[in-house]
BADREN-518829 format. One record per residue (C-alpha): x, y, z. Coordinates in Angstrom, 3 decimals, always signed. Example, Ala and Ser with C-alpha at 12.3 -4.5 7.8 and 13.67 -1.06 7.14 Angstrom:
BEGIN
<lokol <+12.300, -4.500, +7.800>>
<lokol <+13.670, -1.060, +7.140>>
END
This chain:
BEGIN
<lokol <-10.167, +2.427, -23.090>>
<lokol <-10.602, +2.373, -19.408>>
<lokol <-13.489, +4.007, -17.918>>
<lokol <-13.075, +4.452, -13.843>>
<lokol <-16.787, +5.905, -13.152>>
<lokol <-18.093, +2.436, -13.681>>
<lokol <-16.390, +1.220, -10.066>>
<lokol <-18.629, +2.240, -6.987>>
<lokol <-16.953, +3.490, -3.927>>
<lokol <-17.732, +0.257, -2.756>>
<lokol <-16.033, -1.639, -5.384>>
<lokol <-13.016, +0.218, -4.202>>
<lokol <-13.653, -0.096, -0.411>>
<lokol <-13.492, -3.934, -1.246>>
<lokol <-10.836, -3.798, -3.633>>
<lokol <-8.058, -1.357, -2.202>>
<lokol <-7.603, -2.596, +1.437>>
<lokol <-6.826, -5.999, -0.606>>
<lokol <-4.321, -4.684, -2.850>>
<lokol <-2.359, -2.793, +0.124>>
<lokol <-2.313, -6.383, +1.484>>
<lokol <-0.416, -7.719, -1.330>>
<lokol <+1.724, -5.373, -2.615>>
<lokol <+2.771, -5.083, +1.195>>
<lokol <+2.992, -8.281, +1.833>>
<lokol <+5.590, -8.376, -1.499>>
<lokol <+6.985, -5.218, -0.027>>
<lokol <+8.042, -6.908, +3.326>>
<lokol <+9.141, -10.006, +1.536>>
<lokol <+11.443, -8.398, -0.877>>
<lokol <+12.876, -6.570, +2.134>>
<lokol <+13.511, -9.188, +4.288>>
<lokol <+15.599, -10.717, +1.378>>
<lokol <+17.264, -8.022, +1.197>>
<lokol <+18.196, -7.546, +4.686>>
<lokol <+19.207, -11.567, +4.544>>
<lokol <+21.033, -10.930, +1.294>>
<lokol <+23.189, -7.551, +2.701>>
<lokol <+26.375, -7.247, +0.949>>
<lokol <+26.656, -8.298, -2.659>>
<lokol <+29.589, -8.055, -4.984>>
<lokol <+33.385, -9.515, -5.370>>
<lokol <+36.412, -7.467, -5.025>>
<lokol <+36.091, -4.374, -7.770>>
<lokol <+32.583, -3.608, -6.351>>
<lokol <+29.738, -4.136, -3.933>>
<lokol <+26.428, -3.044, -3.516>>
<lokol <+24.315, -3.201, -0.049>>
<lokol <+21.020, -4.100, -0.196>>
<lokol <+20.637, -3.295, +3.457>>
<lokol <+19.335, +0.332, +3.744>>
<lokol <+17.085, -0.253, +0.918>>
<lokol <+15.666, -3.935, +2.158>>
<lokol <+14.967, -1.907, +5.571>>
<lokol <+13.200, +1.083, +3.781>>
<lokol <+11.054, -1.634, +1.576>>
<lokol <+10.537, -3.316, +5.006>>
<lokol <+9.226, -0.310, +6.625>>
<lokol <+6.865, +1.311, +3.926>>
<lokol <+5.830, -2.444, +3.053>>
<lokol <+4.563, -2.920, +6.995>>
<lokol <+2.579, +0.193, +6.552>>
<lokol <+1.088, -0.069, +3.317>>
<lokol <+0.311, -4.145, +5.022>>
<lokol <-1.418, -2.864, +7.810>>
<lokol <-2.928, -0.153, +6.520>>
<lokol <-5.013, -2.775, +4.483>>
<lokol <-6.237, -4.433, +7.424>>
<lokol <-6.723, -1.401, +9.160>>
<lokol <-9.010, -0.674, +5.843>>
<lokol <-10.851, -3.946, +5.714>>
<lokol <-11.428, -4.147, +9.607>>
<lokol <-12.754, -0.563, +9.607>>
<lokol <-15.430, -1.681, +7.094>>
<lokol <-16.216, -5.041, +8.459>>
<lokol <-16.813, -3.930, +12.132>>
<lokol <-18.471, +0.049, +10.551>>
<lokol <-15.965, +1.740, +12.352>>
<lokol <-14.178, +5.221, +10.534>>
<lokol <-11.611, +5.884, +12.382>>
<lokol <-9.972, +2.522, +11.594>>
<lokol <-10.984, +2.976, +7.814>>
<lokol <-9.576, +6.420, +7.551>>
<lokol <-6.343, +5.069, +9.700>>
<lokol <-5.492, +2.947, +6.971>>
<lokol <-6.493, +4.916, +4.762>>
<lokol <-3.491, +7.437, +5.502>>
<lokol <-0.905, +4.656, +6.475>>
<lokol <-1.526, +3.510, +2.558>>
<lokol <-0.631, +6.985, +1.977>>
<lokol <+3.237, +6.312, +2.902>>
<lokol <+4.006, +3.690, +0.202>>
<lokol <+3.427, +5.939, -3.032>>
<lokol <+5.789, +8.203, -1.621>>
<lokol <+8.845, +5.574, -2.049>>
<lokol <+6.897, +3.597, -5.082>>
<lokol <+6.750, +6.817, -7.443>>
<lokol <+8.992, +5.355, -9.898>>
<lokol <+6.399, +2.588, -10.741>>
<lokol <+3.619, +4.150, -11.963>>
<lokol <+0.840, +1.900, -12.030>>
<lokol <+0.785, +1.665, -8.077>>
<lokol <+0.790, +5.926, -7.935>>
<lokol <-2.068, +5.603, -10.263>>
<lokol <-4.103, +2.655, -8.298>>
<lokol <-3.709, +4.885, -5.120>>
<lokol <-4.919, +8.050, -6.471>>
<lokol <-8.248, +6.644, -8.126>>
<lokol <-8.698, +4.608, -5.425>>
<lokol <-8.427, +6.896, -2.741>>
<lokol <-11.007, +9.406, -4.834>>
<lokol <-13.094, +6.731, -4.355>>
<lokol <-12.745, +6.062, -0.991>>
<lokol <-12.748, +9.539, +0.016>>
<lokol <-16.538, +9.243, -1.415>>
<lokol <-17.257, +5.685, -0.050>>
<lokol <-16.494, +7.660, +3.555>>
<lokol <-19.059, +10.307, +3.371>>
<lokol <-21.744, +7.986, +1.223>>
<lokol <-21.485, +5.256, +4.234>>
<lokol <-20.418, +7.251, +7.183>>
<lokol <-21.409, +11.159, +6.450>>
END
């Protein structure tokens, strides 16, 4: 079974920004592909991927910059930069609720990040 208590808050402060940047980058890439692809179909039906591409790109950028800001906050020892990145990472969990593993990682990481902020900056 999974035992999430073995991971320290500082481990989460290293893991979660990288997680955010990877998933944010993948979301941006898929959003760009959907925007380029646009309307797909034939005479009988078509699917317009443009709104989905724009949503994926916007929320992916939030997640990407959130991870980058959290990582820079840890490296530069800036609490406000870290908290801003944490807040930006919240927006990705909203449209990705259908993908349960992203939501679970987000919830457990945010709990550990709150402990990390209290332990490091008080």
